[in-house]
DOBALUM-114094 format. One line per 4 residues: their letters; for each residue x negated, y negated, z of N, C-alpha, C. Coordinates in Angstrom, 3 decimals, decimal comma. Atoms other than C-alpha are relative to their C-alpha. Layout:
REM DOBALUM-114094
A> X Y Z X Y Z X Y Z  ...
//
This chain:
REM DOBALUM-114094
MSAF> 0,229 1,039 -0,431 -3,424 16,166 9,811 0,062 -1,450 -0,885  -0,185 1,089 0,804 -2,286 12,645 9,194 -0,773 -0,892 -0,636  0,846 1,078 0,918 -3,529 9,929 6,603 0,923 -0,417 -0,250  -1,148 1,160 -0,208 -2,626 6,600 6,724 -0,872 -0,848 -1,262
LIVH> 0,216 0,613 1,031 -2,839 4,344 3,523 0,132 -1,381 0,640  0,292 1,363 -0,828 -3,988 0,871 4,422 -0,020 -1,097 -1,295  0,309 1,041 1,224 -3,186 -1,885 1,562 -0,143 -1,192 0,543  0,339 1,859 -0,077 -4,677 -5,584 1,891 0,157 -0,789 -1,355
SKLT> -0,383 1,079 1,003 -3,331 -8,007 -0,457 0,185 -1,530 0,544  0,261 1,543 0,229 -3,596 -11,678 -1,372 0,857 -0,255 -1,463  -0,998 0,402 1,263 -0,296 -12,553 -3,272 -0,700 -1,387 -0,556  0,067 1,374 0,250 -0,512 -14,967 -5,682 1,440 -0,037 -0,723
EPEL> -1,093 0,291 0,551 3,290 -14,298 -7,167 0,864 1,042 0,899  -0,930 -0,512 -1,401 5,347 -13,274 -3,742 1,414 0,332 -0,892  -1,283 -0,138 0,622 8,548 -13,387 -5,983 -0,120 1,035 -1,102  -0,240 -1,349 1,006 7,593 -10,740 -9,010 -0,462 1,038 1,138
FQNY> 0,187 -1,330 -0,648 5,950 -8,524 -6,309 1,025 0,508 0,804  -1,329 -0,820 -0,496 9,329 -7,831 -4,905 0,676 0,847 -0,759  -0,643 -1,223 0,857 10,021 -5,935 -7,760 -0,659 1,047 0,077  0,777 -0,992 -0,628 7,134 -3,697 -6,926 0,115 0,541 1,333
VEAA> 0,182 -1,016 -1,159 7,840 -3,033 -3,475 1,335 0,614 0,092  -1,633 -0,642 0,320 11,726 -2,287 -4,251 -0,048 1,454 -0,516  -0,016 -1,025 0,701 10,658 0,147 -6,827 -1,322 1,031 0,836  0,762 -1,110 -0,146 7,517 1,924 -5,102 0,146 0,680 1,539
GASL> -0,666 -0,297 -0,995 9,243 2,212 -1,921 0,838 1,282 -0,238  -0,602 -1,042 0,329 11,564 4,691 -3,372 -0,822 1,164 -0,583  0,974 -1,257 0,469 8,553 6,842 -4,872 -0,379 0,714 1,440  0,929 -0,897 -1,099 7,154 7,933 -1,412 0,837 0,986 0,670
DQYE> -0,521 -1,018 -0,456 9,952 9,719 -0,177 -0,768 1,590 -0,268  0,343 -0,957 0,697 9,287 12,563 -2,784 -1,594 0,731 0,845  1,450 -0,498 -0,617 5,451 12,701 -0,813 -0,206 -0,050 1,081  -0,334 0,198 -1,358 6,657 12,166 2,456 -0,697 -1,305 0,901
GKYL> 0,566 1,551 -0,606 5,034 8,679 3,050 0,959 -0,667 0,292  -1,222 0,872 -0,802 6,708 6,405 5,212 -0,942 -0,987 0,576  0,319 1,199 -0,555 6,080 2,689 6,207 -0,078 -0,029 1,175  0,225 0,066 -1,205 4,642 2,164 9,350 0,321 -1,824 0,600
LGGS> -0,002 1,023 -0,417 3,978 -1,257 9,431 -0,265 -1,282 -0,997  0,661 1,091 0,792 3,246 -4,663 7,963 -0,252 -1,174 0,497  -0,197 0,981 -0,240 2,395 -7,975 8,417 -1,390 -1,387 -0,533  1,178 0,797 0,746 -0,177 -11,175 7,586 -0,628 -0,607 0,986
LSAL> 0,875 0,376 -1,008 -3,152 -12,091 9,154 0,073 -0,987 0,790  -0,653 0,887 -0,891 -2,813 -13,712 12,143 -1,747 -0,784 0,363  1,557 0,498 -0,097 -7,116 -14,165 12,529 -0,861 1,426 0,062  1,193 -0,657 0,176 -10,420 -12,872 11,595 -0,855 -0,108 1,113
LEGE> 0,493 -0,139 -0,945 -12,128 -11,952 14,386 -1,662 0,051 -0,195  1,145 -0,303 0,630 -15,490 -10,704 12,697 -0,075 0,586 -1,086  0,189 -0,201 1,690 -16,774 -10,290 9,302 0,401 -0,913 -0,929  -0,758 0,705 1,468 -15,461 -11,183 5,723 1,242 0,890 -0,148
HDKE> -1,596 0,012 0,913 -11,522 -10,381 4,631 0,639 -0,997 -0,842  -0,427 0,935 0,959 -10,442 -12,063 1,733 1,667 0,261 0,085  -1,489 -0,177 0,248 -6,476 -10,819 1,906 0,753 -0,600 1,338  -0,466 0,730 -1,088 -3,968 -12,063 3,823 1,116 0,964 0,824
RTVI> -0,644 -0,736 -0,053 -1,605 -9,348 4,227 -0,520 1,422 0,109  0,462 -1,374 -0,168 -1,912 -5,672 5,433 1,261 0,823 0,353  -1,126 -0,896 -0,079 0,847 -2,919 4,961 -0,827 1,638 0,484  0,758 -1,723 -0,355 -0,043 0,895 6,411 1,419 0,737 -0,144
FEFP> -0,942 -1,119 0,179 1,814 3,953 5,398 -0,595 1,295 0,582  0,416 -1,389 -0,777 1,709 7,503 7,164 0,204 1,169 -1,399  -0,550 -0,831 0,797 1,440 10,157 4,928 -0,499 1,299 0,588  0,529 -1,492 -0,778 1,058 14,106 6,541 -1,315 0,346 -0,455
SSEK> 1,311 -0,497 0,541 -2,306 14,769 4,431 -0,579 -1,052 -0,890  0,667 0,764 1,143 -4,732 12,825 2,348 0,404 0,446 -1,191  -0,454 -0,672 1,435 -3,857 15,351 -0,517 1,795 -0,561 -0,398  -1,584 0,369 0,612 0,224 14,034 -0,141 -0,670 -1,453 -0,147
AKDW> 0,090 1,431 0,445 -1,273 10,314 -0,090 -0,570 0,311 -1,584  0,592 -0,421 1,150 -3,278 10,887 -3,251 1,242 1,037 -0,845  -0,824 -0,609 0,808 -0,549 13,031 -4,513 0,901 -1,224 -0,593  -0,620 1,111 0,082 1,593 9,866 -4,356 -0,920 -1,071 -1,166
YNSE> 0,439 0,918 0,710 -0,866 7,488 -5,830 -0,231 0,370 -1,413  0,323 -0,401 1,379 -1,916 9,746 -8,940 1,875 0,391 -0,615  -1,286 -0,505 0,716 2,114 10,586 -9,642 0,385 -0,924 -0,929  -0,780 0,675 0,949 4,219 9,792 -12,461 0,966 -0,879 0,497
EYAK> -0,812 1,049 -0,033 6,594 8,009 -10,532 -0,437 -0,917 0,316  1,053 1,267 -0,338 3,986 5,732 -9,001 -0,478 -0,636 -1,164  0,643 0,243 0,894 2,283 5,310 -12,172 1,081 -0,679 -0,836  -1,333 0,988 1,119 5,977 3,705 -13,635 -0,121 -1,045 0,432
VKPL> -0,207 0,989 -1,124 5,948 1,585 -10,537 -0,932 -1,372 -0,155  1,393 0,732 0,109 2,145 0,079 -10,822 0,020 -1,142 -0,579  0,248 1,206 0,127 2,418 -2,049 -13,248 0,927 -1,343 0,423  -0,629 0,991 -0,902 4,765 -3,988 -11,429 -0,445 -1,072 0,716
RENT> 0,919 0,652 -1,161 1,966 -5,422 -8,861 -0,765 -0,715 -0,908  1,038 1,021 0,417 -0,054 -6,542 -11,884 0,382 -1,434 -0,541  -0,285 1,521 0,145 -0,462 -10,356 -11,945 0,708 -0,637 0,954  -0,670 0,878 -1,159 0,781 -10,756 -8,579 -0,599 -0,184 1,456
GSFD> 1,106 0,765 -1,367 -2,372 -11,077 -6,371 -0,874 1,313 -0,108  0,930 -1,418 -0,079 -5,483 -8,722 -5,528 0,286 0,745 1,318  -0,638 -0,848 -0,849 -4,845 -5,626 -3,580 -1,373 1,296 0,183  0,941 -1,302 -0,142 -7,327 -2,809 -1,886 0,446 1,120 0,541
FVLI> -0,049 -0,870 -0,838 -6,161 0,223 -0,933 -0,933 1,169 0,622  0,950 -0,653 -0,995 -8,037 2,422 1,722 0,780 1,151 0,419  -0,518 -1,122 -0,625 -6,967 6,071 2,620 -0,732 0,530 1,229  1,057 -0,189 -1,631 -8,369 6,893 6,365 1,052 1,088 0,206
DSF> -0,186 -0,961 -0,705 -7,972 10,376 7,569 0,136 -0,099 1,227  0,195 -0,349 -1,629 -7,208 10,832 11,373 -0,695 0,744 0,572  0,422 -0,923 -0,588 -8,958 12,401 13,760 0,174 -0,088 1,248
//
């Protein structure tokens, strides 16, 4: 069953964040993760939300997504996003 990793972000250093984007993309392949879409918030219709951007990735399972997130490959990349903004990573199982 597919799982979707949804990342909500509010960038403070977009130029530095690009280094993370390029490096993180390469780490996804081994875990069968694929980028589905990304975009900026156009309107908040209800509730509260403090982030400006959303990116969605698909993995074959939540286990694969967790394996990627906890992998050595991603651990090397993760520091590149430090001090570039605030991020929420949410993992959703499809049904």
